[in-house]
C-alpha positions in Angstrom: 63.8 86.7 33.2 67.0 86.5 35.7 69.7 84.6 34.1 72.1 85.1 36.8 73.1 87.0 39.7 76.2 89.1 40.1 77.2 89.4 44.0 79.1 92.5 44.7 80.9 93.2 47.9 80.9 96.8 49.7 84.1 97.6 51.7 87.2 97.6 49.6 85.1 97.0 46.3 82.2 99.7 46.2 83.9 101.6 49.0 87.5 102.0 48.4 88.4 101.7 52.0 85.8 100.9 54.5 82.3 102.0 55.1 82.8 101.0 58.8 85.6 103.2 59.1 84.2 106.5 57.5 80.8 106.1 59.6 83.0 105.5 62.7 84.9 108.9 61.8 81.5 110.8 61.8 80.2 108.9 64.8 83.6 109.4 67.0 85.5 106.1 67.3 87.4 106.1 64.3 90.4 104.8 66.2 88.4 101.9 67.7 87.1 100.3 64.3 90.6 100.8 62.3 92.2 98.6 65.2 89.6 96.3 64.9 89.5 96.1 61.4 93.3 95.8 60.8 92.8 92.6 63.6 90.4 91.3 61.4 92.8 91.7 58.0 95.3 90.1 60.0 93.1 86.9 61.1 93.5 88.1 65.0 90.1 88.8 65.5 86.9 87.7 63.9 84.1 89.6 62.1 82.0 89.0 65.3 84.8 90.9 67.5 84.8 93.8 65.3 81.2 94.1 65.0 80.9 94.2 68.8 83.6 96.8 69.2 81.8 99.0 66.2 78.5 98.7 67.6 79.1 100.5 70.8 80.2 103.7 69.0 76.5 103.7 67.8 74.6 104.0 70.9 72.2 106.8 71.1 72.3 107.5 67.5 69.5 107.5 65.0 69.0 106.0 61.6 68.5 109.4 60.3 71.8 110.6 61.4 73.4 107.7 60.1 71.3 107.9 57.0 72.9 111.6 56.4 76.4 110.3 57.2 76.1 107.6 54.3 75.5 110.6 51.8 79.5 111.4 51.9 80.3 107.7 51.9 83.6 107.5 49.4 82.2 105.2 46.2 84.2 103.9 43.4 82.9 105.2 39.9 80.9 103.6 37.5 78.2 101.7 40.0 75.2 103.0 38.5 76.4 101.8 35.0 77.6 98.7 36.0 74.2 97.9 37.5 72.4 98.9 34.9 74.5 96.7 32.3 73.8 93.6 34.5 70.0 94.4 34.6 70.1 94.7 30.6 71.8 91.1 30.3 69.5 89.4 32.8 71.9 89.5 35.7 70.3 90.7 39.1 72.9 92.7 41.1 72.9 91.5 44.9 75.1 93.0 47.6 77.0 90.4 49.6 78.4 92.4 52.1 79.9 92.3 55.9 78.9 96.3 56.5 76.1 97.1 58.4 72.6 96.7 57.1 72.2 100.7 56.8 74.6 100.4 54.1 73.6 97.9 52.3 70.1 99.3 52.3 71.2 102.8 51.3 73.6 101.4 48.3 70.3 99.2 47.2 68.2 102.7 47.1 70.7 104.8 45.6 71.9 102.3 42.7 69.4 99.9 42.0 70.8 96.8 43.9 68.1 94.1 44.5 68.9 93.4 47.8 71.6 93.0 50.6 72.9 91.1 53.6 75.0 92.4 56.7 74.8 92.9 60.3 72.1 94.6 62.0 72.4 96.7 65.0 70.0 96.3 67.7 67.3 99.4 68.3 65.9 100.7 71.4 63.3 103.7 71.4 64.3 104.6 67.8 68.1 104.6 68.3 70.8 102.4 68.0 71.7 100.8 71.9 75.4 100.3 71.0 74.7 96.5 70.7 74.6 94.1 67.6 71.1 92.5 67.0 72.6 89.9 64.4 76.1 88.7 63.4 77.2 88.0 60.0 80.5 86.3 58.9 81.9 85.5 55.5 80.3 82.1 55.9 76.7 84.0 56.3 78.3 86.1 53.5 78.2 83.0 51.2 74.9 81.2 52.8 73.1 84.3 51.9 74.3 84.4 48.3 73.4 80.4 48.3 69.8 81.1 49.7 69.3 84.0 47.0 70.3 81.7 44.1 67.9 79.1 45.3 65.3 81.1 45.8 65.7 82.5 42.4 66.3 79.3 41.0 69.2 80.1 39.3 72.3 77.5 39.6 75.5 78.9 41.3 77.6 78.2 38.3 75.4 81.1 36.7 76.2 83.1 39.5 79.4 85.6 39.8 80.9 87.4 42.7 82.8 90.7 42.7 85.1 91.2 45.7 88.4 91.8 47.2 89.5 90.1 50.4 89.3 87.8 53.1 85.5 87.6 53.4 84.8 87.1 49.6 86.9 83.5 49.5 84.2 81.2 50.8 81.5 82.9 48.2 84.4 83.0 45.5 84.7 79.2 46.1 80.7 78.7 45.5 80.2 80.8 42.2 80.7 80.0 38.5 82.8 83.2 38.2 84.7 85.4 40.5 86.3 88.4 40.2 88.8 90.0 42.3 88.5 94.2 42.1 91.4 95.9 43.8 91.9 92.9 45.7 94.2 91.3 48.2 96.8 88.6 46.7 94.5 85.6 48.3 91.6 87.1 46.7 93.2 87.2 43.3 94.6 83.7 43.8 90.9 82.5 44.3 89.3 84.4 41.6 88.8 83.5 38.0 89.9 87.1 36.8 91.0 90.2 38.2 90.8 94.2 37.7 91.9 97.4 39.4 91.2 100.9 39.3 88.7 103.4 40.6 86.1 102.5 38.3 83.7 99.7 38.7 82.8 99.4 34.9 86.3 97.7 34.7 84.6 94.6 35.8 82.2 94.6 32.9 84.2 93.0 30.0 85.1 90.2 32.2 81.5 89.5 33.1 80.4 89.9 29.4 83.1 87.4 28.6 82.1 84.9 31.3 78.2 85.3 30.7 79.2 84.4 26.6 80.8 81.4 27.7 77.9 80.0 29.6 74.8 80.9 27.1 
C-alpha cells in the first residue's frame, strides 16, 4: 500500500551540477546551455527559453546515442538505497524534474523510481529534430506532483519533496515535508529541513522523522 510519495528533483539534487550541461558537453553545445542555465538561475530566462536553446543542439541525434551518453552522467551516491528505503516504508519514489524526458526515463530504469516528468524533445524519422515537443516549467512540475498524488489517492500532506533550487519552490509549498538537499538559500528557506553532501542517504533520517510524525 502506498502511504505517501517522495518527489525527487534531478539537476542539482541527484546530478550534482546539471544533466543538461553534461549532455550538451557530449552533444557539442555546452557553452550555449551553460549560459542559458545561468540566466535561468538569475531569473533573466524562463525554462522555456533554456529548453529552446538547448534543444537545437540535439538536432540529428538518436535516442540510442543519448542513452549511451547518459551512462556517464555524474550522480550522487546512495540513490538506489534511498529509493529502496522509500519503497520499504510505503513511500513511492517519483522524479519531479525539469530535466529532459530521456534523463528521467534513464534514472527510473536504473534506480527504480516509479515515474518522471520532464520536457519532451520533438522526434522526426527516429532522430531529434532540434525542437521542443512539450515544455515544462516549475509550475508544471508542481502540477505533475499534484496529479500523481491525486491519482494514487494520497493527500499532499503525506507527500515529501527533495530538491535544491528555484524550480522546486512551488512544489515545496504544496507538500507536507520539503527537504533542501545541497540547496540554494531560497530553497533552504522554503524547506522544512536541509541536508548536504554527496550521498542522498543523508535525507533518509529526515524523511524517517517526518514519516513517524504523520502516522
